[in-house]
N, C-alpha and C positions, 0 to 999 in steps of 0.2 A: 688370287686366284679364286679360293674358296670363299673369301668375302664378296666378291663380286657375282659369284655364282648364286648364293644366299641371296642378296638383295635382289636380284634379276628374276627369281623363282616366281612364277604365278601363284597368288594368292588363291585363285579359284582351283589351282591343283592340289594346294596343300589343303584346303578346307576339307574337301573330303575324307582326307586321310585322318586329321582330327577327328572327323565325327564317327567313321569306321572305328578308330581306335576306343573311342568312350563307348559306343554302341557294342564292340565285341567284350566288353566288361560290365555289361548290364545297364550303362549309363544313357543318356539322351541326347537327342542332337539339340534338344530344347537348352539342356544344362551346358552344351559347348556355345551355344550362342549368347547365353547369360554371360558366360566367363569372357567372351569376347566383348561384349557389350561393357562389363564391368570393367575391364582392362584398357580399352582404347576411347570408349567414350562415344563409341558410333550407336546409332540407333540401328535397329534390324535393317529398316529400309537402306541405310547406308552400307551396311555389311553385302546385303543383297547386291547393291549397286557395283560394289568394287569386285564381286565375283562375276557379276554379269559383264562388267568391263575389262576381266583379265587384268585387273591391277598387279603390279608385281609386288612384292612384299616390302622393298624399300617405300614405295609410294604409299602403300596400305599404312605402314608404320609412322611415315611423316607427316601424312595427313590427320593422323589421330590427335588432334590439338589439344584434346581433354583427355588425356594419357593419364591414368588414375595414379594420384600422388602415392597412394599406398603399396603401388607395385615395389617401391623401395623394401618393404617387407619380405619380399620374395626372397628365398635363400633355397639352395640346394643344387645337384648337378644334373646336367642334362649333357648326353654325349661325352660323358667324362670331363666338364668343364662346369666350374662353379659358375653359376648365374650372376651372380653379384660382383663377380672378378672380370667380367667380360668388358674390354674397354671400349670396344665400337658400340656408342647408343643405339643404332638399328639393330645391330646383331643382338645387344643385351636385350633388347625390348621382344625381338622374336623368340628369343629364348625364355623371355618370361612367359610369353604364351605358350610355349612347349611344356614349360614346367607345370603351369597351371593344367594343361590337358593330362600331363602324366599325373599328377594329383588326382586328378577325376577319376582316371583310368583306374588308379590304385584304391578307389572308393573312398577317399575323403570326404568328409560331408561339404556342401557348397559354402555353409558359413565359414568353414577353416579355410577353403579353397579362396573366397572372396575377401579374407584378411577382416572379418568383422569384429569390430572391436564391442567391447561388452561394457 
């Protein structure tokens, strides 16, 4: 039931929550957008189209055909669950996004959030 509830949540309703969380901690909407583009492979116009169309999270994630392969480097806990241990691939990708927004709000540099290799 929880899985279905998360899958069907509107991306348009979640997106402002991500932005608000970041801005409350002194970060910016453009940083949230950069994280989303990096993780999903979407262009800014594609992200905005998903918001306008009220796409659910499942569709938003499934249609991200260029999901960043470096997402496998994302580790840590979101809502008491280790993101690397989540079995459902859609939920795991949603949790990856949650984790990156958490890192942004906690003050990590964009270089570290985007797992830039030296």
